[in-house]
mmCIF file of the N, C-alpha and C atoms, coordinates in Angstrom:
data_MODEL
# 
_entry.id   MODEL 
# 
loop_
_atom_site.group_PDB 
_atom_site.id 
_atom_site.type_symbol 
_atom_site.label_atom_id 
_atom_site.label_alt_id 
_atom_site.label_comp_id 
_atom_site.label_asym_id 
_atom_site.label_entity_id 
_atom_site.label_seq_id 
_atom_site.pdbx_PDB_ins_code 
_atom_site.Cartn_x 
_atom_site.Cartn_y 
_atom_site.Cartn_z 
_atom_site.occupancy 
_atom_site.B_iso_or_equiv 
_atom_site.pdbx_formal_charge 
_atom_site.auth_seq_id 
_atom_site.auth_comp_id 
_atom_site.auth_asym_id 
_atom_site.auth_atom_id 
_atom_site.pdbx_PDB_model_num 
ATOM 1   N N  . UNK A 1 1  ? -6.957  -118.144 105.361 1.00 0.00 ? 1  UNK A N  1 
ATOM 2   C CA . UNK A 1 1  ? -7.926  -117.993 106.419 1.00 0.00 ? 1  UNK A CA 1 
ATOM 3   C C  . UNK A 1 1  ? -8.654  -119.313 106.570 1.00 0.00 ? 1  UNK A C  1 
ATOM 4   N N  . UNK A 1 2  ? -8.819  -119.750 107.786 1.00 0.00 ? 2  UNK A N  1 
ATOM 5   C CA . UNK A 1 2  ? -9.555  -120.960 108.100 1.00 0.00 ? 2  UNK A CA 1 
ATOM 6   C C  . UNK A 1 2  ? -10.975 -120.852 107.552 1.00 0.00 ? 2  UNK A C  1 
ATOM 7   N N  . UNK A 1 3  ? -11.477 -121.926 106.960 1.00 0.00 ? 3  UNK A N  1 
ATOM 8   C CA . UNK A 1 3  ? -12.793 -121.864 106.328 1.00 0.00 ? 3  UNK A CA 1 
ATOM 9   C C  . UNK A 1 3  ? -13.906 -121.595 107.328 1.00 0.00 ? 3  UNK A C  1 
ATOM 10  N N  . UNK A 1 4  ? -13.767 -122.031 108.584 1.00 0.00 ? 4  UNK A N  1 
ATOM 11  C CA . UNK A 1 4  ? -14.783 -121.726 109.594 1.00 0.00 ? 4  UNK A CA 1 
ATOM 12  C C  . UNK A 1 4  ? -14.792 -120.238 109.934 1.00 0.00 ? 4  UNK A C  1 
ATOM 13  N N  . UNK A 1 5  ? -13.614 -119.629 109.986 1.00 0.00 ? 5  UNK A N  1 
ATOM 14  C CA . UNK A 1 5  ? -13.508 -118.195 110.245 1.00 0.00 ? 5  UNK A CA 1 
ATOM 15  C C  . UNK A 1 5  ? -14.098 -117.426 109.066 1.00 0.00 ? 5  UNK A C  1 
ATOM 16  N N  . UNK A 1 6  ? -13.772 -117.853 107.863 1.00 0.00 ? 6  UNK A N  1 
ATOM 17  C CA . UNK A 1 6  ? -14.289 -117.210 106.655 1.00 0.00 ? 6  UNK A CA 1 
ATOM 18  C C  . UNK A 1 6  ? -15.809 -117.252 106.652 1.00 0.00 ? 6  UNK A C  1 
ATOM 19  N N  . UNK A 1 7  ? -16.378 -118.400 106.934 1.00 0.00 ? 7  UNK A N  1 
ATOM 20  C CA . UNK A 1 7  ? -17.837 -118.558 106.964 1.00 0.00 ? 7  UNK A CA 1 
ATOM 21  C C  . UNK A 1 7  ? -18.434 -117.651 108.045 1.00 0.00 ? 7  UNK A C  1 
ATOM 22  N N  . UNK A 1 8  ? -17.819 -117.611 109.211 1.00 0.00 ? 8  UNK A N  1 
ATOM 23  C CA . UNK A 1 8  ? -18.329 -116.817 110.312 1.00 0.00 ? 8  UNK A CA 1 
ATOM 24  C C  . UNK A 1 8  ? -18.280 -115.321 110.064 1.00 0.00 ? 8  UNK A C  1 
ATOM 25  N N  . UNK A 1 9  ? -17.314 -114.867 109.282 1.00 0.00 ? 9  UNK A N  1 
ATOM 26  C CA . UNK A 1 9  ? -17.154 -113.439 109.018 1.00 0.00 ? 9  UNK A CA 1 
ATOM 27  C C  . UNK A 1 9  ? -17.739 -113.023 107.666 1.00 0.00 ? 9  UNK A C  1 
ATOM 28  N N  . UNK A 1 10 ? -18.426 -113.925 107.000 1.00 0.00 ? 10 UNK A N  1 
ATOM 29  C CA . UNK A 1 10 ? -18.861 -113.681 105.634 1.00 0.00 ? 10 UNK A CA 1 
ATOM 30  C C  . UNK A 1 10 ? -19.650 -112.389 105.480 1.00 0.00 ? 10 UNK A C  1 
ATOM 31  N N  . UNK A 1 11 ? -20.608 -112.136 106.355 1.00 0.00 ? 11 UNK A N  1 
ATOM 32  C CA . UNK A 1 11 ? -21.430 -110.928 106.213 1.00 0.00 ? 11 UNK A CA 1 
ATOM 33  C C  . UNK A 1 11 ? -20.571 -109.673 106.280 1.00 0.00 ? 11 UNK A C  1 
ATOM 34  N N  . UNK A 1 12 ? -19.572 -109.674 107.127 1.00 0.00 ? 12 UNK A N  1 
ATOM 35  C CA . UNK A 1 12 ? -18.683 -108.529 107.242 1.00 0.00 ? 12 UNK A CA 1 
ATOM 36  C C  . UNK A 1 12 ? -17.773 -108.401 106.028 1.00 0.00 ? 12 UNK A C  1 
ATOM 37  N N  . UNK A 1 13 ? -17.424 -109.513 105.435 1.00 0.00 ? 13 UNK A N  1 
ATOM 38  C CA . UNK A 1 13 ? -16.423 -109.516 104.375 1.00 0.00 ? 13 UNK A CA 1 
ATOM 39  C C  . UNK A 1 13 ? -17.007 -109.385 102.971 1.00 0.00 ? 13 UNK A C  1 
ATOM 40  N N  . UNK A 1 14 ? -18.311 -109.508 102.828 1.00 0.00 ? 14 UNK A N  1 
ATOM 41  C CA . UNK A 1 14 ? -18.917 -109.458 101.495 1.00 0.00 ? 14 UNK A CA 1 
ATOM 42  C C  . UNK A 1 14 ? -18.519 -108.194 100.735 1.00 0.00 ? 14 UNK A C  1 
ATOM 43  N N  . UNK A 1 15 ? -18.533 -107.062 101.401 1.00 0.00 ? 15 UNK A N  1 
ATOM 44  C CA . UNK A 1 15 ? -18.169 -105.805 100.751 1.00 0.00 ? 15 UNK A CA 1 
ATOM 45  C C  . UNK A 1 15 ? -16.727 -105.802 100.291 1.00 0.00 ? 15 UNK A C  1 
ATOM 46  N N  . UNK A 1 16 ? -15.841 -106.356 101.114 1.00 0.00 ? 16 UNK A N  1 
ATOM 47  C CA . UNK A 1 16 ? -14.430 -106.424 100.741 1.00 0.00 ? 16 UNK A CA 1 
ATOM 48  C C  . UNK A 1 16 ? -14.226 -107.360 99.556  1.00 0.00 ? 16 UNK A C  1 
ATOM 49  N N  . UNK A 1 17 ? -14.955 -108.465 99.543  1.00 0.00 ? 17 UNK A N  1 
ATOM 50  C CA . UNK A 1 17 ? -14.868 -109.408 98.428  1.00 0.00 ? 17 UNK A CA 1 
ATOM 51  C C  . UNK A 1 17 ? -15.365 -108.739 97.151  1.00 0.00 ? 17 UNK A C  1 
ATOM 52  N N  . UNK A 1 18 ? -16.478 -108.034 97.257  1.00 0.00 ? 18 UNK A N  1 
ATOM 53  C CA . UNK A 1 18 ? -17.050 -107.343 96.095  1.00 0.00 ? 18 UNK A CA 1 
ATOM 54  C C  . UNK A 1 18 ? -16.085 -106.265 95.582  1.00 0.00 ? 18 UNK A C  1 
ATOM 55  N N  . UNK A 1 19 ? -15.422 -105.557 96.493  1.00 0.00 ? 19 UNK A N  1 
ATOM 56  C CA . UNK A 1 19 ? -14.451 -104.541 96.083  1.00 0.00 ? 19 UNK A CA 1 
ATOM 57  C C  . UNK A 1 19 ? -13.252 -105.161 95.383  1.00 0.00 ? 19 UNK A C  1 
ATOM 58  N N  . UNK A 1 20 ? -12.787 -106.274 95.897  1.00 0.00 ? 20 UNK A N  1 
ATOM 59  C CA . UNK A 1 20 ? -11.607 -106.940 95.332  1.00 0.00 ? 20 UNK A CA 1 
ATOM 60  C C  . UNK A 1 20 ? -11.923 -107.575 93.982  1.00 0.00 ? 20 UNK A C  1 
ATOM 61  N N  . UNK A 1 21 ? -13.072 -108.239 93.897  1.00 0.00 ? 21 UNK A N  1 
ATOM 62  C CA . UNK A 1 21 ? -13.467 -108.948 92.686  1.00 0.00 ? 21 UNK A CA 1 
ATOM 63  C C  . UNK A 1 21 ? -14.803 -108.396 92.198  1.00 0.00 ? 21 UNK A C  1 
ATOM 64  N N  . UNK A 1 22 ? -14.739 -107.274 91.500  1.00 0.00 ? 22 UNK A N  1 
ATOM 65  C CA . UNK A 1 22 ? -15.919 -106.545 91.064  1.00 0.00 ? 22 UNK A CA 1 
ATOM 66  C C  . UNK A 1 22 ? -16.802 -107.277 90.069  1.00 0.00 ? 22 UNK A C  1 
ATOM 67  N N  . UNK A 1 23 ? -16.281 -108.315 89.433  1.00 0.00 ? 23 UNK A N  1 
ATOM 68  C CA . UNK A 1 23 ? -17.112 -109.076 88.496  1.00 0.00 ? 23 UNK A CA 1 
ATOM 69  C C  . UNK A 1 23 ? -18.085 -110.007 89.208  1.00 0.00 ? 23 UNK A C  1 
ATOM 70  N N  . UNK A 1 24 ? -17.892 -110.201 90.509  1.00 0.00 ? 24 UNK A N  1 
ATOM 71  C CA . UNK A 1 24 ? -18.821 -111.043 91.258  1.00 0.00 ? 24 UNK A CA 1 
ATOM 72  C C  . UNK A 1 24 ? -20.103 -110.260 91.506  1.00 0.00 ? 24 UNK A C  1 
ATOM 73  N N  . UNK A 1 25 ? -21.226 -110.875 91.222  1.00 0.00 ? 25 UNK A N  1 
ATOM 74  C CA . UNK A 1 25 ? -22.519 -110.227 91.407  1.00 0.00 ? 25 UNK A CA 1 
ATOM 75  C C  . UNK A 1 25 ? -23.025 -110.450 92.833  1.00 0.00 ? 25 UNK A C  1 
ATOM 76  N N  . UNK A 1 26 ? -24.070 -109.714 93.201  1.00 0.00 ? 26 UNK A N  1 
ATOM 77  C CA . UNK A 1 26 ? -24.691 -109.940 94.501  1.00 0.00 ? 26 UNK A CA 1 
ATOM 78  C C  . UNK A 1 26 ? -25.239 -111.364 94.589  1.00 0.00 ? 26 UNK A C  1 
ATOM 79  N N  . UNK A 1 27 ? -25.769 -111.870 93.475  1.00 0.00 ? 27 UNK A N  1 
ATOM 80  C CA . UNK A 1 27 ? -26.243 -113.254 93.455  1.00 0.00 ? 27 UNK A CA 1 
ATOM 81  C C  . UNK A 1 27 ? -25.094 -114.232 93.683  1.00 0.00 ? 27 UNK A C  1 
ATOM 82  N N  . UNK A 1 28 ? -23.935 -113.948 93.093  1.00 0.00 ? 28 UNK A N  1 
ATOM 83  C CA . UNK A 1 28 ? -22.751 -114.789 93.322  1.00 0.00 ? 28 UNK A CA 1 
ATOM 84  C C  . UNK A 1 28 ? -22.405 -114.809 94.807  1.00 0.00 ? 28 UNK A C  1 
ATOM 85  N N  . UNK A 1 29 ? -22.424 -113.638 95.425  1.00 0.00 ? 29 UNK A N  1 
ATOM 86  C CA . UNK A 1 29 ? -22.081 -113.547 96.846  1.00 0.00 ? 29 UNK A CA 1 
ATOM 87  C C  . UNK A 1 29 ? -23.074 -114.326 97.696  1.00 0.00 ? 29 UNK A C  1 
ATOM 88  N N  . UNK A 1 30 ? -24.346 -114.313 97.304  1.00 0.00 ? 30 UNK A N  1 
ATOM 89  C CA . UNK A 1 30 ? -25.356 -115.096 98.030  1.00 0.00 ? 30 UNK A CA 1 
ATOM 90  C C  . UNK A 1 30 ? -25.101 -116.594 97.872  1.00 0.00 ? 30 UNK A C  1 
ATOM 91  N N  . UNK A 1 31 ? -24.713 -117.003 96.673  1.00 0.00 ? 31 UNK A N  1 
ATOM 92  C CA . UNK A 1 31 ? -24.418 -118.417 96.419  1.00 0.00 ? 31 UNK A CA 1 
ATOM 93  C C  . UNK A 1 31 ? -23.169 -118.850 97.191  1.00 0.00 ? 31 UNK A C  1 
ATOM 94  N N  . UNK A 1 32 ? -22.156 -118.013 97.192  1.00 0.00 ? 32 UNK A N  1 
ATOM 95  C CA . UNK A 1 32 ? -20.899 -118.326 97.886  1.00 0.00 ? 32 UNK A CA 1 
ATOM 96  C C  . UNK A 1 32 ? -21.152 -118.531 99.374  1.00 0.00 ? 32 UNK A C  1 
ATOM 97  N N  . UNK A 1 33 ? -21.923 -117.633 99.970  1.00 0.00 ? 33 UNK A N  1 
ATOM 98  C CA . UNK A 1 33 ? -22.356 -117.754 101.372 1.00 0.00 ? 33 UNK A CA 1 
ATOM 99  C C  . UNK A 1 33 ? -21.238 -118.154 102.331 1.00 0.00 ? 33 UNK A C  1 
ATOM 100 N N  . UNK A 1 34 ? -20.065 -117.565 102.126 1.00 0.00 ? 34 UNK A N  1 
ATOM 101 C CA . UNK A 1 34 ? -18.970 -117.787 103.066 1.00 0.00 ? 34 UNK A CA 1 
ATOM 102 C C  . UNK A 1 34 ? -18.223 -119.090 102.885 1.00 0.00 ? 34 UNK A C  1 
ATOM 103 N N  . UNK A 1 35 ? -18.429 -119.768 101.763 1.00 0.00 ? 35 UNK A N  1 
ATOM 104 C CA . UNK A 1 35 ? -17.728 -121.026 101.522 1.00 0.00 ? 35 UNK A CA 1 
ATOM 105 C C  . UNK A 1 35 ? -16.557 -120.796 100.572 1.00 0.00 ? 35 UNK A C  1 
ATOM 106 N N  . UNK A 1 36 ? -15.387 -121.063 101.080 1.00 0.00 ? 36 UNK A N  1 
ATOM 107 C CA . UNK A 1 36 ? -14.137 -120.823 100.356 1.00 0.00 ? 36 UNK A CA 1 
ATOM 108 C C  . UNK A 1 36 ? -14.139 -121.472 98.974  1.00 0.00 ? 36 UNK A C  1 
ATOM 109 N N  . UNK A 1 37 ? -14.520 -122.725 98.894  1.00 0.00 ? 37 UNK A N  1 
ATOM 110 C CA . UNK A 1 37 ? -14.503 -123.442 97.617  1.00 0.00 ? 37 UNK A CA 1 
ATOM 111 C C  . UNK A 1 37 ? -15.461 -122.824 96.606  1.00 0.00 ? 37 UNK A C  1 
ATOM 112 N N  . UNK A 1 38 ? -16.593 -122.334 97.082  1.00 0.00 ? 38 UNK A N  1 
ATOM 113 C CA . UNK A 1 38 ? -17.540 -121.685 96.172  1.00 0.00 ? 38 UNK A CA 1 
ATOM 114 C C  . UNK A 1 38 ? -16.975 -120.365 95.659  1.00 0.00 ? 38 UNK A C  1 
ATOM 115 N N  . UNK A 1 39 ? -16.286 -119.632 96.521  1.00 0.00 ? 39 UNK A N  1 
ATOM 116 C CA . UNK A 1 39 ? -15.645 -118.387 96.075  1.00 0.00 ? 39 UNK A CA 1 
ATOM 117 C C  . UNK A 1 39 ? -14.599 -118.695 95.011  1.00 0.00 ? 39 UNK A C  1 
ATOM 118 N N  . UNK A 1 40 ? -13.782 -119.684 95.243  1.00 0.00 ? 40 UNK A N  1 
ATOM 119 C CA . UNK A 1 40 ? -12.758 -120.056 94.272  1.00 0.00 ? 40 UNK A CA 1 
ATOM 120 C C  . UNK A 1 40 ? -13.409 -120.473 92.956  1.00 0.00 ? 40 UNK A C  1 
ATOM 121 N N  . UNK A 1 41 ? -14.492 -121.215 93.026  1.00 0.00 ? 41 UNK A N  1 
ATOM 122 C CA . UNK A 1 41 ? -15.208 -121.616 91.817  1.00 0.00 ? 41 UNK A CA 1 
ATOM 123 C C  . UNK A 1 41 ? -15.766 -120.429 91.055  1.00 0.00 ? 41 UNK A C  1 
ATOM 124 N N  . UNK A 1 42 ? -16.311 -119.456 91.778  1.00 0.00 ? 42 UNK A N  1 
ATOM 125 C CA . UNK A 1 42 ? -16.849 -118.263 91.119  1.00 0.00 ? 42 UNK A CA 1 
ATOM 126 C C  . UNK A 1 42 ? -15.735 -117.414 90.518  1.00 0.00 ? 42 UNK A C  1 
ATOM 127 N N  . UNK A 1 43 ? -14.578 -117.376 91.158  1.00 0.00 ? 43 UNK A N  1 
ATOM 128 C CA . UNK A 1 43 ? -13.442 -116.658 90.581  1.00 0.00 ? 43 UNK A CA 1 
ATOM 129 C C  . UNK A 1 43 ? -13.023 -117.313 89.265  1.00 0.00 ? 43 UNK A C  1 
ATOM 130 N N  . UNK A 1 44 ? -13.043 -118.632 89.237  1.00 0.00 ? 44 UNK A N  1 
ATOM 131 C CA . UNK A 1 44 ? -12.725 -119.341 88.004  1.00 0.00 ? 44 UNK A CA 1 
ATOM 132 C C  . UNK A 1 44 ? -13.747 -118.992 86.922  1.00 0.00 ? 44 UNK A C  1 
ATOM 133 N N  . UNK A 1 45 ? -15.007 -119.020 87.300  1.00 0.00 ? 45 UNK A N  1 
ATOM 134 C CA . UNK A 1 45 ? -16.084 -118.773 86.351  1.00 0.00 ? 45 UNK A CA 1 
ATOM 135 C C  . UNK A 1 45 ? -16.068 -117.350 85.817  1.00 0.00 ? 45 UNK A C  1 
ATOM 136 N N  . UNK A 1 46 ? -16.011 -116.356 86.684  1.00 0.00 ? 46 UNK A N  1 
ATOM 137 C CA . UNK A 1 46 ? -16.125 -114.959 86.276  1.00 0.00 ? 46 UNK A CA 1 
ATOM 138 C C  . UNK A 1 46 ? -14.855 -114.403 85.637  1.00 0.00 ? 46 UNK A C  1 
ATOM 139 N N  . UNK A 1 47 ? -13.695 -114.893 86.098  1.00 0.00 ? 47 UNK A N  1 
ATOM 140 C CA . UNK A 1 47 ? -12.435 -114.337 85.607  1.00 0.00 ? 47 UNK A CA 1 
ATOM 141 C C  . UNK A 1 47 ? -11.685 -115.265 84.657  1.00 0.00 ? 47 UNK A C  1 
ATOM 142 N N  . UNK A 1 48 ? -12.198 -116.467 84.444  1.00 0.00 ? 48 UNK A N  1 
ATOM 143 C CA . UNK A 1 48 ? -11.546 -117.404 83.539  1.00 0.00 ? 48 UNK A CA 1 
ATOM 144 C C  . UNK A 1 48 ? -10.242 -117.964 84.077  1.00 0.00 ? 48 UNK A C  1 
ATOM 145 N N  . UNK A 1 49 ? -10.080 -117.937 85.401  1.00 0.00 ? 49 UNK A N  1 
ATOM 146 C CA . UNK A 1 49 ? -8.859  -118.462 86.023  1.00 0.00 ? 49 UNK A CA 1 
ATOM 147 C C  . UNK A 1 49 ? -8.919  -119.985 86.096  1.00 0.00 ? 49 UNK A C  1 
ATOM 148 N N  . UNK A 1 50 ? -7.736  -120.590 86.095  1.00 0.00 ? 50 UNK A N  1 
ATOM 149 C CA . UNK A 1 50 ? -7.699  -122.011 86.435  1.00 0.00 ? 50 UNK A CA 1 
ATOM 150 C C  . UNK A 1 50 ? -7.763  -122.100 87.962  1.00 0.00 ? 50 UNK A C  1 
ATOM 151 N N  . UNK A 1 51 ? -7.928  -123.302 88.477  1.00 0.00 ? 51 UNK A N  1 
ATOM 152 C CA . UNK A 1 51 ? -8.115  -123.462 89.918  1.00 0.00 ? 51 UNK A CA 1 
ATOM 153 C C  . UNK A 1 51 ? -6.913  -122.938 90.710  1.00 0.00 ? 51 UNK A C  1 
ATOM 154 N N  . UNK A 1 52 ? -5.713  -123.211 90.226  1.00 0.00 ? 52 UNK A N  1 
ATOM 155 C CA . UNK A 1 52 ? -4.508  -122.787 90.951  1.00 0.00 ? 52 UNK A CA 1 
ATOM 156 C C  . UNK A 1 52 ? -4.430  -121.266 91.053  1.00 0.00 ? 52 UNK A C  1 
ATOM 157 N N  . UNK A 1 53 ? -4.746  -120.570 89.963  1.00 0.00 ? 53 UNK A N  1 
ATOM 158 C CA . UNK A 1 53 ? -4.710  -119.104 89.969  1.00 0.00 ? 53 UNK A CA 1 
ATOM 159 C C  . UNK A 1 53 ? -5.769  -118.546 90.909  1.00 0.00 ? 53 UNK A C  1 
ATOM 160 N N  . UNK A 1 54 ? -6.966  -119.105 90.858  1.00 0.00 ? 54 UNK A N  1 
ATOM 161 C CA . UNK A 1 54 ? -8.050  -118.650 91.737  1.00 0.00 ? 54 UNK A CA 1 
ATOM 162 C C  . UNK A 1 54 ? -7.693  -118.889 93.200  1.00 0.00 ? 54 UNK A C  1 
ATOM 163 N N  . UNK A 1 55 ? -7.111  -120.045 93.495  1.00 0.00 ? 55 UNK A N  1 
ATOM 164 C CA . UNK A 1 55 ? -6.702  -120.334 94.875  1.00 0.00 ? 55 UNK A CA 1 
ATOM 165 C C  . UNK A 1 55 ? -5.610  -119.377 95.337  1.00 0.00 ? 55 UNK A C  1 
ATOM 166 N N  . UNK A 1 56 ? -4.670  -119.057 94.452  1.00 0.00 ? 56 UNK A N  1 
ATOM 167 C CA . UNK A 1 56 ? -3.602  -118.118 94.812  1.00 0.00 ? 56 UNK A CA 1 
ATOM 168 C C  . UNK A 1 56 ? -4.176  -116.736 95.085  1.00 0.00 ? 56 UNK A C  1 
ATOM 169 N N  . UNK A 1 57 ? -5.083  -116.275 94.245  1.00 0.00 ? 57 UNK A N  1 
ATOM 170 C CA . UNK A 1 57 ? -5.716  -114.968 94.482  1.00 0.00 ? 57 UNK A CA 1 
ATOM 171 C C  . UNK A 1 57 ? -6.427  -114.956 95.826  1.00 0.00 ? 57 UNK A C  1 
ATOM 172 N N  . UNK A 1 58 ? -7.189  -116.006 96.093  1.00 0.00 ? 58 UNK A N  1 
ATOM 173 C CA . UNK A 1 58 ? -7.888  -116.096 97.375  1.00 0.00 ? 58 UNK A CA 1 
ATOM 174 C C  . UNK A 1 58 ? -6.883  -116.097 98.530  1.00 0.00 ? 58 UNK A C  1 
ATOM 175 N N  . UNK A 1 59 ? -5.859  -116.899 98.409  1.00 0.00 ? 59 UNK A N  1 
ATOM 176 C CA . UNK A 1 59 ? -4.840  -117.028 99.460  1.00 0.00 ? 59 UNK A CA 1 
ATOM 177 C C  . UNK A 1 59 ? -4.174  -115.676 99.730  1.00 0.00 ? 59 UNK A C  1 
ATOM 178 N N  . UNK A 1 60 ? -3.759  -114.995 98.669  1.00 0.00 ? 60 UNK A N  1 
ATOM 179 C CA . UNK A 1 60 ? -3.107  -113.685 98.833  1.00 0.00 ? 60 UNK A CA 1 
ATOM 180 C C  . UNK A 1 60 ? -4.055  -112.682 99.491  1.00 0.00 ? 60 UNK A C  1 
ATOM 181 N N  . UNK A 1 61 ? -5.284  -112.666 99.071  1.00 0.00 ? 61 UNK A N  1 
ATOM 182 C CA . UNK A 1 61 ? -6.278  -111.738 99.628  1.00 0.00 ? 61 UNK A CA 1 
ATOM 183 C C  . UNK A 1 61 ? -6.597  -112.099 101.084 1.00 0.00 ? 61 UNK A C  1 
ATOM 184 N N  . UNK A 1 62 ? -6.801  -113.371 101.367 1.00 0.00 ? 62 UNK A N  1 
ATOM 185 C CA . UNK A 1 62 ? -7.238  -113.777 102.710 1.00 0.00 ? 62 UNK A CA 1 
ATOM 186 C C  . UNK A 1 62 ? -6.175  -113.527 103.761 1.00 0.00 ? 62 UNK A C  1 
ATOM 187 N N  . UNK A 1 63 ? -4.903  -113.609 103.385 1.00 0.00 ? 63 UNK A N  1 
ATOM 188 C CA . UNK A 1 63 ? -3.843  -113.365 104.370 1.00 0.00 ? 63 UNK A CA 1 
ATOM 189 C C  . UNK A 1 63 ? -3.772  -111.906 104.793 1.00 0.00 ? 63 UNK A C  1 
ATOM 190 N N  . UNK A 1 64 ? -4.354  -111.028 104.011 1.00 0.00 ? 64 UNK A N  1 
ATOM 191 C CA . UNK A 1 64 ? -4.421  -109.611 104.384 1.00 0.00 ? 64 UNK A CA 1 
ATOM 192 C C  . UNK A 1 64 ? -5.647  -109.323 105.250 1.00 0.00 ? 64 UNK A C  1 
ATOM 193 N N  . UNK A 1 65 ? -6.559  -110.292 105.365 1.00 0.00 ? 65 UNK A N  1 
ATOM 194 C CA . UNK A 1 65 ? -7.834  -110.058 106.052 1.00 0.00 ? 65 UNK A CA 1 
ATOM 195 C C  . UNK A 1 65 ? -8.070  -111.016 107.204 1.00 0.00 ? 65 UNK A C  1 
ATOM 196 N N  . UNK A 1 66 ? -7.015  -111.553 107.772 1.00 0.00 ? 66 UNK A N  1 
ATOM 197 C CA . UNK A 1 66 ? -7.162  -112.480 108.901 1.00 0.00 ? 66 UNK A CA 1 
ATOM 198 C C  . UNK A 1 66 ? -7.432  -111.712 110.163 1.00 0.00 ? 66 UNK A C  1 
# 
């Protein structure tokens, strides 16, 4: 998903992100604020993923939500 589209739809997508990645807190979602790189960073932090794994998870999820 294009990062501008992701940012623009963030309020609508927060619930879906929280459902997909339940370890993310509401504070995490506020920090992410629709920024793809911040989401990937939080996935690394909360789930212990390396960057490539976090990017793949994001990529797989985002292609279902375009």
